[in-house]
C-alpha positions as CSV (number, residue, x, y, z in Angstrom):
1,X,-15.1,-20.5,14.0
2,X,-15.7,-17.8,16.6
3,X,-13.1,-19.2,19.0
4,X,-10.6,-19.7,16.2
5,X,-11.1,-16.1,15.0
6,X,-10.6,-14.7,18.5
7,X,-7.4,-16.8,19.0
8,X,-6.0,-15.7,15.7
9,X,-6.8,-12.0,16.4
10,X,-5.1,-12.1,19.8
11,X,-2.1,-14.1,18.8
12,X,0.0,-11.3,17.3
13,X,-0.5,-9.1,20.4
14,X,0.4,-12.0,22.7
15,X,3.5,-12.8,20.6
16,X,4.6,-9.2,20.6
17,X,4.8,-9.4,24.4
18,X,6.6,-12.7,24.2
19,X,9.2,-11.3,21.8
20,X,9.9,-8.4,24.1
21,X,10.4,-10.7,27.1
22,X,12.3,-13.4,25.2
23,X,14.3,-11.5,22.6
24,X,16.7,-14.4,21.8
25,X,14.0,-16.1,19.7
26,X,12.3,-13.0,18.4
27,X,12.7,-13.7,14.7
28,X,11.4,-17.2,14.9
29,X,8.4,-16.2,17.0
30,X,7.6,-13.4,14.5
31,X,7.9,-15.7,11.4
32,X,5.8,-18.4,13.1
33,X,3.1,-15.9,14.0
34,X,2.9,-14.5,10.5
35,X,2.8,-18.0,8.9
36,X,-0.2,-18.9,11.1
37,X,-1.8,-15.7,10.0
38,X,-1.2,-16.5,6.3
39,X,-2.8,-19.9,6.8
40,X,-5.8,-18.3,8.4
41,X,-6.1,-15.8,5.6
42,X,-6.2,-18.6,3.0
43,X,-9.1,-20.1,5.0
44,X,-11.0,-16.8,5.0
45,X,-10.5,-16.5,1.2
46,X,-12.6,-19.7,0.9
47,X,-15.5,-18.2,2.8
48,X,-18.5,-17.7,0.5
49,X,-20.7,-16.0,1.7
50,X,-18.9,-14.1,4.5
51,X,-19.0,-15.2,8.2
52,X,-20.1,-12.6,10.8
53,X,-18.7,-12.8,14.3
54,X,-20.4,-10.9,17.2
55,X,-18.7,-10.5,20.6
56,X,-20.5,-9.6,23.9
57,X,-24.0,-8.6,22.8
58,X,-25.7,-6.5,20.1
59,X,-23.8,-3.4,21.4
60,X,-20.5,-5.2,21.4
61,X,-17.8,-5.9,18.8
62,X,-19.0,-6.9,15.3
63,X,-16.6,-8.6,12.9
64,X,-17.0,-9.9,9.4
65,X,-14.8,-12.4,7.6
66,X,-15.0,-12.8,3.9
67,X,-12.8,-13.1,0.8
68,X,-12.3,-9.3,0.6
69,X,-10.9,-9.3,4.1
70,X,-8.9,-12.4,3.3
71,X,-7.0,-10.7,0.4
72,X,-6.0,-7.8,2.7
73,X,-5.0,-10.1,5.5
74,X,-3.0,-12.2,3.1
75,X,-1.2,-9.0,1.9
76,X,-0.6,-8.0,5.5
77,X,1.1,-11.3,6.2
78,X,3.2,-11.5,3.1
79,X,4.5,-8.0,3.4
80,X,5.3,-8.5,7.1
81,X,7.2,-11.7,6.4
82,X,9.3,-9.8,3.8
83,X,10.2,-7.1,6.3
84,X,11.2,-9.7,8.9
85,X,13.4,-11.4,6.3
86,X,15.0,-8.1,5.4
87,X,16.0,-7.4,9.0
88,X,16.9,-11.0,9.8
89,X,20.6,-10.4,10.4
90,X,20.0,-7.6,12.9
91,X,20.1,-9.3,16.3
92,X,19.3,-6.1,18.2
93,X,15.9,-5.4,16.7
94,X,13.6,-7.3,19.1
95,X,11.8,-4.1,19.9
96,X,11.2,-3.5,16.2
97,X,9.8,-7.0,15.8
98,X,7.6,-6.7,18.8
99,X,6.1,-3.5,17.3
100,X,5.7,-5.4,14.0
101,X,3.5,-8.0,15.8
102,X,1.3,-5.3,17.4
103,X,1.0,-3.6,14.0
104,X,0.1,-6.9,12.4
105,X,-2.7,-7.5,14.9
106,X,-4.0,-4.0,14.6
107,X,-4.2,-4.2,10.8
108,X,-5.9,-7.6,10.9
109,X,-8.5,-6.0,13.3
110,X,-9.1,-3.2,10.7
111,X,-9.8,-5.7,8.0
112,X,-12.4,-7.6,9.8
113,X,-14.1,-4.8,11.8
114,X,-17.8,-4.4,10.9
115,X,-18.7,-1.5,13.2
116,X,-17.4,2.0,13.4
117,X,-16.0,1.9,17.0
118,X,-14.1,-1.4,16.6
119,X,-12.5,0.1,13.5
120,X,-11.7,3.3,15.4
121,X,-9.9,1.4,18.1
122,X,-8.0,-0.7,15.6
123,X,-6.9,2.4,13.6
124,X,-5.7,4.1,16.8
125,X,-3.6,1.1,17.7
126,X,-2.1,1.2,14.2
127,X,-1.4,4.9,14.5
128,X,0.4,4.5,17.8
129,X,2.6,1.6,16.5
130,X,3.4,3.4,13.2
131,X,4.4,6.5,15.3
132,X,6.9,4.3,17.2
133,X,8.2,2.6,14.0
134,X,8.9,6.0,12.2
135,X,10.6,7.3,15.3
136,X,12.6,4.0,15.8
137,X,15.9,5.4,14.5
138,X,15.6,8.1,17.2
139,X,17.2,10.7,14.9
140,X,15.8,14.3,15.0
141,X,14.2,14.1,11.6
142,X,12.7,10.7,12.3
143,X,11.1,12.0,15.6
144,X,9.7,15.0,13.8
145,X,8.2,12.8,11.0
146,X,6.7,10.6,13.6
147,X,5.1,13.5,15.5
148,X,3.8,15.0,12.2
149,X,2.3,11.7,11.3
150,X,0.7,11.3,14.7
151,X,-0.8,14.8,14.6
152,X,-2.4,14.3,11.2
153,X,-3.6,10.8,12.1
154,X,-5.2,12.0,15.3
155,X,-6.9,14.9,13.6
156,X,-8.3,12.6,10.9
157,X,-9.6,10.1,13.5
158,X,-11.2,12.9,15.4
159,X,-13.3,13.7,12.4
160,X,-14.0,10.0,11.9
161,X,-15.2,9.7,15.6
162,X,-17.5,12.7,15.2
163,X,-19.1,11.0,12.2
164,X,-19.4,7.7,14.1
165,X,-21.3,9.4,16.9
166,X,-23.7,11.0,14.4
167,X,-24.3,7.6,12.9
168,X,-25.2,6.2,16.3
169,X,-27.4,9.1,17.0
170,X,-29.4,8.4,13.8
171,X,-29.5,4.6,14.1
172,X,-28.6,3.6,17.7
173,X,-26.0,1.4,16.2
174,X,-22.4,1.7,15.1
175,X,-22.7,-0.9,12.3
176,X,-21.4,0.0,8.9
177,X,-24.9,-0.5,7.5
178,X,-26.0,2.4,9.6
179,X,-24.5,4.8,7.1
180,X,-27.5,4.3,4.8
181,X,-29.7,6.2,7.3
182,X,-27.0,8.6,8.5
183,X,-27.1,12.4,7.9
184,X,-24.7,13.9,5.3
185,X,-22.4,15.4,7.9
186,X,-21.8,11.9,9.3
187,X,-20.8,10.5,6.0
188,X,-18.7,13.5,5.1
189,X,-16.7,13.4,8.4
190,X,-16.2,9.7,8.3
191,X,-15.0,9.9,4.7
192,X,-12.6,12.7,5.5
193,X,-11.1,10.9,8.4
194,X,-10.5,7.7,6.4
195,X,-9.2,9.5,3.3
196,X,-6.7,11.5,5.4
197,X,-5.6,8.5,7.4
198,X,-5.2,6.4,4.3
199,X,-3.3,9.1,2.3
200,X,-5.8,9.5,-0.4
201,X,-5.9,12.5,-2.8
202,X,-4.9,15.9,-1.5
203,X,-5.9,15.1,2.0
204,X,-3.1,12.5,2.0
205,X,-0.3,14.8,1.2
206,X,1.4,13.8,4.4
207,X,2.4,10.6,2.6
208,X,5.1,11.6,0.2
209,X,7.4,13.2,2.8
210,X,6.7,10.5,5.3
211,X,7.5,7.7,2.9
212,X,10.5,9.4,1.4
213,X,12.2,10.1,4.7
214,X,11.3,7.1,6.8
215,X,13.5,4.0,6.9
216,X,13.0,1.7,3.9
217,X,11.3,-1.1,5.8
218,X,8.9,1.4,7.4
219,X,8.1,2.9,4.0
220,X,7.5,-0.6,2.7
221,X,5.0,-1.2,5.5
222,X,3.3,2.2,5.0
223,X,2.8,1.9,1.3
224,X,2.4,-1.8,1.1
225,X,-0.3,-2.3,3.7
226,X,-0.7,0.3,6.4
227,X,-2.3,3.0,4.2
228,X,-4.7,0.4,2.9
229,X,-6.2,-0.2,6.3
230,X,-8.1,3.2,6.2
231,X,-9.0,2.8,2.5
232,X,-10.4,-0.7,3.1
233,X,-13.6,0.5,5.0
234,X,-14.3,2.9,2.1
235,X,-14.3,-0.1,-0.2
236,X,-16.7,-1.9,2.2
237,X,-19.0,1.2,2.1
238,X,-18.9,1.2,-1.7
239,X,-19.9,-2.5,-1.9
240,X,-22.4,-2.3,0.9
241,X,-24.2,0.9,0.1
242,X,-24.7,1.6,-3.7
243,X,-25.6,5.2,-3.1
244,X,-22.1,5.9,-1.8
245,X,-20.4,4.0,-4.6
246,X,-20.3,6.8,-7.2
247,X,-18.9,9.5,-4.9
248,X,-16.2,7.1,-3.8
249,X,-15.5,6.1,-7.4
250,X,-15.1,9.8,-8.3
251,X,-12.7,10.3,-5.5
252,X,-10.7,7.3,-6.6
253,X,-10.4,8.6,-10.2
254,X,-9.2,12.0,-8.9
255,X,-6.7,10.3,-6.6
256,X,-5.4,8.1,-9.4
257,X,-4.8,11.0,-11.8
258,X,-3.5,13.4,-9.1
259,X,-1.0,10.8,-7.7
260,X,0.4,9.7,-11.0
261,X,0.5,13.3,-12.3
262,X,2.9,14.3,-9.5
263,X,4.8,11.0,-9.8
264,X,5.7,11.9,-13.4
265,X,7.8,15.0,-12.4
266,X,9.7,13.5,-9.5
267,X,13.4,13.1,-9.6
268,X,13.6,11.4,-6.2
269,X,12.9,7.7,-6.4
270,X,11.2,7.4,-3.0
271,X,8.9,10.4,-3.7
272,X,8.0,8.9,-7.0
273,X,6.9,5.7,-5.3
274,X,5.0,7.6,-2.6
275,X,3.0,9.6,-5.1
276,X,2.4,6.5,-7.1
277,X,0.9,4.9,-4.0
278,X,-1.6,7.8,-3.8
279,X,-2.6,6.9,-7.4
280,X,-2.8,3.2,-6.8
281,X,-5.0,3.6,-3.7
282,X,-7.4,5.4,-6.0
283,X,-7.7,2.2,-8.1
284,X,-9.1,0.4,-5.1
285,X,-12.1,2.8,-4.9
286,X,-12.6,3.0,-8.7
287,X,-13.2,-0.8,-8.9
288,X,-14.1,-2.1,-5.4
289,X,-15.3,-5.4,-6.8
290,X,-11.6,-6.4,-7.5
291,X,-10.0,-4.3,-4.8
292,X,-8.9,-7.3,-2.8
293,X,-6.8,-8.7,-5.6
294,X,-5.6,-5.3,-6.7
295,X,-4.5,-4.5,-3.1
296,X,-2.6,-7.8,-3.0
297,X,-0.8,-7.1,-6.3
298,X,0.1,-3.5,-5.4
299,X,1.1,-4.4,-1.8
300,X,3.6,-7.0,-2.9
301,X,5.1,-4.8,-5.6
302,X,5.3,-1.6,-3.7
303,X,6.8,-3.1,-0.6
304,X,9.5,-4.7,-2.7
305,X,10.3,-1.4,-4.4
306,X,10.6,0.4,-1.1
307,X,12.8,-2.4,0.4
308,X,15.1,-2.0,-2.6
309,X,15.5,1.7,-2.0
310,X,17.1,0.8,1.3
311,X,20.0,-0.8,-0.6
312,X,20.5,2.0,-3.2
313,X,23.6,4.3,-3.0
314,X,21.4,7.3,-3.8
315,X,17.8,8.2,-4.8
316,X,18.2,10.9,-7.3
317,X,17.7,9.7,-10.9
318,X,20.3,12.1,-12.2
319,X,23.1,10.5,-10.2
320,X,22.9,7.1,-12.0
321,X,24.4,8.5,-15.1
322,X,27.8,8.5,-13.5
323,X,27.4,5.5,-11.2
324,X,25.5,2.6,-12.7
325,X,23.2,0.6,-10.4
326,X,24.0,-2.9,-9.2
327,X,22.3,-5.3,-11.6
328,X,20.6,-7.3,-8.9
329,X,19.1,-4.2,-7.4
330,X,18.0,-3.1,-10.8
331,X,16.0,-6.3,-11.1
332,X,14.6,-5.6,-7.7
333,X,13.2,-2.3,-9.1
334,X,12.2,-3.6,-12.6
335,X,10.1,-6.7,-11.8
336,X,7.8,-5.0,-9.2
337,X,7.6,-2.0,-11.5
338,X,6.5,-4.1,-14.4
339,X,3.8,-5.7,-12.3
340,X,2.4,-2.3,-11.3
341,X,2.5,-1.3,-15.0
342,X,0.4,-4.5,-15.8
343,X,2.9,-6.8,-17.5
344,X,1.4,-10.3,-18.2
345,X,2.6,-13.2,-16.0
346,X,2.7,-10.9,-13.0
347,X,-0.2,-10.2,-10.6
348,X,-0.5,-6.6,-11.5
349,X,-1.6,-7.5,-15.0
350,X,-4.7,-9.5,-13.9
351,X,-5.5,-6.9,-11.2
352,X,-5.4,-3.9,-13.6
353,X,-7.2,-5.7,-16.4
354,X,-10.0,-6.8,-14.1
355,X,-10.3,-3.3,-12.7
356,X,-10.7,-1.8,-16.2
357,X,-13.2,-4.5,-17.2
358,X,-15.5,-3.3,-14.4
359,X,-15.5,0.3,-15.8
360,X,-17.2,1.9,-18.8
361,X,-17.6,5.3,-20.4
362,X,-15.7,8.2,-18.9
363,X,-14.3,6.3,-15.9
364,X,-12.7,3.7,-18.2
365,X,-11.1,6.4,-20.4
366,X,-9.7,8.3,-17.4
367,X,-8.3,5.2,-15.8
368,X,-6.7,4.1,-19.0
369,X,-5.0,7.4,-19.2
370,X,-3.9,6.9,-15.6
371,X,-2.6,3.4,-16.5
372,X,-0.5,4.8,-19.4
373,X,0.8,7.6,-17.2
374,X,1.9,5.0,-14.6
375,X,4.0,3.3,-17.3
376,X,5.6,6.6,-18.2
377,X,6.4,7.3,-14.5
378,X,7.9,3.9,-13.9
379,X,9.9,4.1,-17.1
380,X,12.4,6.1,-15.1
381,X,13.1,3.0,-13.1
382,X,13.2,0.7,-16.1
383,X,15.9,2.7,-17.9
384,X,18.2,3.4,-14.9
385,X,21.8,2.6,-16.1
386,X,22.9,-0.6,-14.4
387,X,25.7,-3.2,-14.3
388,X,25.3,-6.4,-16.4
389,X,23.0,-8.9,-14.8
390,X,23.3,-12.1,-17.0
391,X,26.3,-14.2,-17.6
392,X,26.5,-13.4,-21.3
393,X,26.4,-9.7,-20.6
394,X,29.1,-10.1,-18.0
395,X,31.4,-12.0,-20.4
396,X,31.0,-9.2,-23.0
397,X,31.8,-6.6,-20.4
398,X,35.0,-8.4,-19.4
399,X,36.1,-8.7,-23.0
400,X,35.4,-5.1,-23.8
401,X,37.0,-3.7,-20.6
402,X,39.7,-6.3,-20.1
403,X,38.9,-6.3,-16.4
404,X,37.3,-8.5,-13.8
405,X,33.5,-8.8,-13.7
406,X,31.6,-7.0,-11.0
407,X,30.1,-9.2,-8.3
408,X,26.4,-8.9,-8.9
409,X,25.6,-9.4,-5.1
410,X,28.4,-7.2,-3.7
411,X,27.1,-4.8,-1.1
412,X,23.6,-6.3,-1.2
413,X,22.1,-7.5,2.1
414,X,21.3,-11.3,2.1
415,X,18.2,-10.5,4.1
416,X,17.1,-8.1,1.3
417,X,17.7,-10.7,-1.3
418,X,15.6,-13.2,0.5
419,X,12.8,-10.7,1.0
420,X,12.9,-9.6,-2.6
421,X,12.7,-13.1,-3.9
422,X,9.8,-13.8,-1.5
423,X,7.8,-10.8,-2.8
424,X,8.6,-11.5,-6.5
425,X,7.5,-15.1,-6.1
426,X,4.3,-13.8,-4.5
427,X,3.7,-11.7,-7.6
428,X,4.2,-14.7,-9.9
429,X,2.0,-17.1,-7.8
430,X,-0.7,-14.5,-7.2
431,X,-0.9,-14.1,-11.0
432,X,-2.8,-17.4,-11.0
433,X,-5.5,-16.3,-8.6
434,X,-7.7,-15.1,-11.4
435,X,-6.8,-16.1,-15.0
436,X,-10.0,-14.7,-16.6
437,X,-8.0,-11.6,-17.7
438,X,-5.8,-13.8,-20.0
439,X,-7.8,-13.4,-23.1
440,X,-6.3,-12.4,-26.4
441,X,-7.8,-8.9,-26.2
442,X,-6.8,-8.6,-22.5
443,X,-3.2,-9.4,-23.2
444,X,-3.2,-7.1,-26.2
445,X,-4.6,-4.2,-24.2
446,X,-2.0,-4.8,-21.4
447,X,0.9,-4.9,-23.7
448,X,-0.5,-2.0,-25.7
449,X,-0.7,0.2,-22.6
450,X,2.9,-0.6,-21.7
451,X,4.1,0.0,-25.3
452,X,2.3,3.4,-25.5
453,X,3.7,4.5,-22.2
454,X,7.3,3.5,-23.2
455,X,7.0,5.3,-26.5
456,X,5.7,8.5,-24.8
457,X,8.5,8.3,-22.2
458,X,11.1,7.8,-25.0
459,X,9.8,10.8,-27.0
460,X,9.1,13.4,-24.2
461,X,9.0,11.8,-20.7
462,X,12.7,11.7,-20.1
463,X,13.1,15.3,-21.1
464,X,10.5,16.8,-18.7
465,X,12.0,19.0,-16.0
466,X,9.3,20.6,-13.8
467,X,10.0,22.3,-10.4
468,X,8.2,20.4,-7.7
469,X,7.7,22.7,-4.7
470,X,7.1,20.9,-1.4
471,X,5.8,23.9,0.6
472,X,2.2,22.6,0.3
473,X,3.3,19.5,2.2
474,X,3.9,21.6,5.3
475,X,2.0,20.7,8.4
476,X,-0.1,23.9,8.3
477,X,-1.1,23.3,4.6
478,X,-2.1,19.7,5.3
479,X,-4.8,20.9,7.7
480,X,-5.9,23.3,5.0
481,X,-6.1,20.5,2.5
482,X,-8.4,18.6,4.8
483,X,-10.7,21.7,5.0
484,X,-10.9,21.8,1.1
485,X,-11.7,18.1,1.0
486,X,-14.4,18.6,3.6
487,X,-16.1,21.2,1.5
488,X,-15.8,19.1,-1.6
489,X,-17.3,16.0,0.2
490,X,-20.3,18.1,1.4
491,X,-20.9,19.0,-2.2
492,X,-20.6,15.4,-3.4
493,X,-22.8,13.9,-0.8
494,X,-25.5,16.5,-1.2
495,X,-25.9,15.7,-5.0
């Protein structure tokens, strides 16, 4: 197993170089590498208990393969395949695909790292590749966004590295388990670094602008899997060290409510999705026992939504009143949105139901409020005016207007259609991972949450108009937000 793990871990980096040297076969190399990774992730999902891997000696690299890592690696592979499919027709993107392979390898390393330094190296690799991906269009705005991301990321990882050194000073080891004997300042700085890098709560306010202004495929990667790479270790800490579970759960609740609260007032589609990601990342920490499944369901849905935004004529909800949306693109928004809202027969239902089942008391009430608020926010997508989708609707439209029917796939990229179908099928198939949520009461709660959210949106949600200033997303304020979180973490850990 050791040799197989090392070969799998090195494969994406090797294939990234091959793609750059042999660009003629770039797409096939990329797809082949990702399919191998998907097969390996399925093998990891079957590991119970987990399988430790140690390289060099006791001071070397420590890895850990288990079902939790398997879910995130599976999500990584599925999202990457969709992005490759979406860009399939672009024959000049071999550099993009090479970067995608390096990113895939870096993310896989994050998900199996079991010591603080290995995780640090993997996160640095991811940061550098994401910087290049954001700047890939080489427009002035894209380069500024990339530099902004890199500055925030490096600042966050500097805090993280300070904490890692303090852990080693206390334990003479960089293993995750060393946090149990680490001083409070080590825990606080590590938490701050990972929260900021992952875009969690107010320390992650770099995320809305970055996701909104980056290319659609890069936003799909960021929201679908990249931001989860820094949240994943926090989930590990919560499961490994019970004393750290309740502070992380509190941070998850705050993030879930904060993110969806701002999503409710957005009039820009991509910013709504970006704030929703902050909220959904909070769910991973609130219920770490099911975070693997929840991360898979959210990653498939959110990457599909962001890929769809790349096909839209505009992003402002107010513009669709005069120009109805293409029916196929509307489905590309609705189906993933319903999964995030928790509709039965899609993966999001089981993930959200299982997460709520692991809660009780105040946390359950607050997260139920967050779930209803999520439905209200995504109702904006569900009720976008759109062209007819089904044949019966099309015939009625022809009769009424005495004109030819609109072509449902006109102006829609074939690569996008393939990627969207891939992700939607993933949501349907992943729904069968855990069917324990399909009880009468579970289905009733899921449908009831959606019904309550739709009613509230119908009564007041669509009429809310709140100014949403973006000044606090400025670079100088982002550093200030990190300082506030640092103070709050010291208070939490000292309790």
